[in-house]
C-alpha positions in Angstrom: -28.0 -16.8 22.3 -27.5 -13.1 23.1 -25.8 -12.0 26.3 -26.5 -8.6 27.9 -25.1 -6.2 30.5 -26.5 -2.8 31.6 -25.0 0.3 33.1 -27.5 1.9 35.5 -27.5 5.0 37.7 -27.9 5.0 41.5 -31.7 5.1 41.1 -31.6 2.0 38.9 -32.4 3.9 35.7 -30.8 2.3 32.7 -28.2 4.3 30.8 -26.9 1.8 28.2 -27.4 -1.9 27.5 -24.8 -3.9 25.5 -25.9 -7.1 23.7 -23.5 -9.6 22.2 -23.8 -13.1 20.7 -20.0 -13.5 21.2 -19.3 -13.5 17.5 -18.5 -9.8 16.8 -19.3 -6.2 17.6 -22.0 -5.8 20.3 -25.0 -3.6 19.9 -25.1 -0.6 22.2 -28.6 0.6 23.2 -28.6 4.0 24.9 -31.8 5.1 26.6 -31.4 8.7 25.5 -29.9 9.8 22.2 -27.1 7.9 20.4 -24.6 7.9 23.2 -22.2 10.4 21.5 -18.8 10.3 23.3 -20.0 7.4 25.5 -20.6 5.2 22.5 -17.1 6.2 21.2 -15.5 5.1 24.5 -17.4 1.8 24.4 -16.4 1.1 20.8 -12.8 2.1 21.4 -12.4 -0.1 24.5 -14.2 -3.0 22.8 -11.9 -2.7 19.7 -8.8 -2.6 21.9 -9.9 -5.7 23.7 -9.1 -6.9 27.2 -5.3 -7.1 26.6 -5.1 -4.0 24.3 -4.2 -6.4 21.5 -7.5 -6.2 19.7 -10.9 -7.7 20.5 -11.5 -11.2 19.4 -15.3 -10.6 19.5 -16.1 -12.3 22.7 -18.8 -11.4 25.3 -16.0 -10.7 27.8 -14.8 -7.9 25.5 -18.2 -6.3 25.6 -18.3 -6.6 29.4 -14.7 -5.2 29.6 -15.7 -2.2 27.5 -18.8 -1.5 29.6 -16.7 -1.8 32.8 -14.3 0.9 31.4 -17.3 3.2 30.8 -18.9 2.6 34.1 -15.6 3.4 35.9 -15.6 6.7 34.1 -19.1 7.7 35.2 -19.8 8.8 38.8 -22.9 7.3 40.3 -23.2 4.5 37.7 -22.6 0.8 38.0 -22.5 -2.2 35.7 -25.1 -4.9 36.1 -24.1 -8.2 34.6 -26.7 -11.0 34.7 -25.5 -14.4 35.9 -25.9 -16.0 32.4 -23.6 -13.3 30.9 -21.1 -13.6 33.7 -21.0 -17.4 33.2 -20.4 -16.9 29.5 -17.4 -14.6 30.2 -16.0 -17.1 32.6 -16.4 -19.9 30.1 -14.6 -17.9 27.4 -11.7 -17.2 29.8 -11.5 -20.8 30.7 -11.5 -21.9 27.1 -8.7 -19.4 26.3 -6.6 -20.6 29.3 -7.1 -24.2 28.3 -5.9 -23.5 24.8 -2.5 -22.1 25.9 0.5 -24.3 25.6 2.1 -25.7 28.7 4.3 -23.1 30.4 2.5 -20.1 28.9 2.0 -17.1 31.1 -1.5 -15.8 31.3 
């Protein structure tokens, strides 16, 4: 299954959509051009991962990268569908459950 998230402007026009199956680099679809420096920011944030230790290829890493880009853009916001949000929560829960007793998260 593919999971998506979209950055939109204040008028609801789509700027970029990210699509991930949770098994590697997401696909970035810009609605004008190739994204240039915005694509670079997404890719860099994705590769760094949520904890700046490297992405492990999860949907949450895509959403994290898109959150970073949306924060940089005035008048834009990230729209995360419920199914994608649930997937990121499930990934986080799985990671927490895999930690040994006493680990700090």
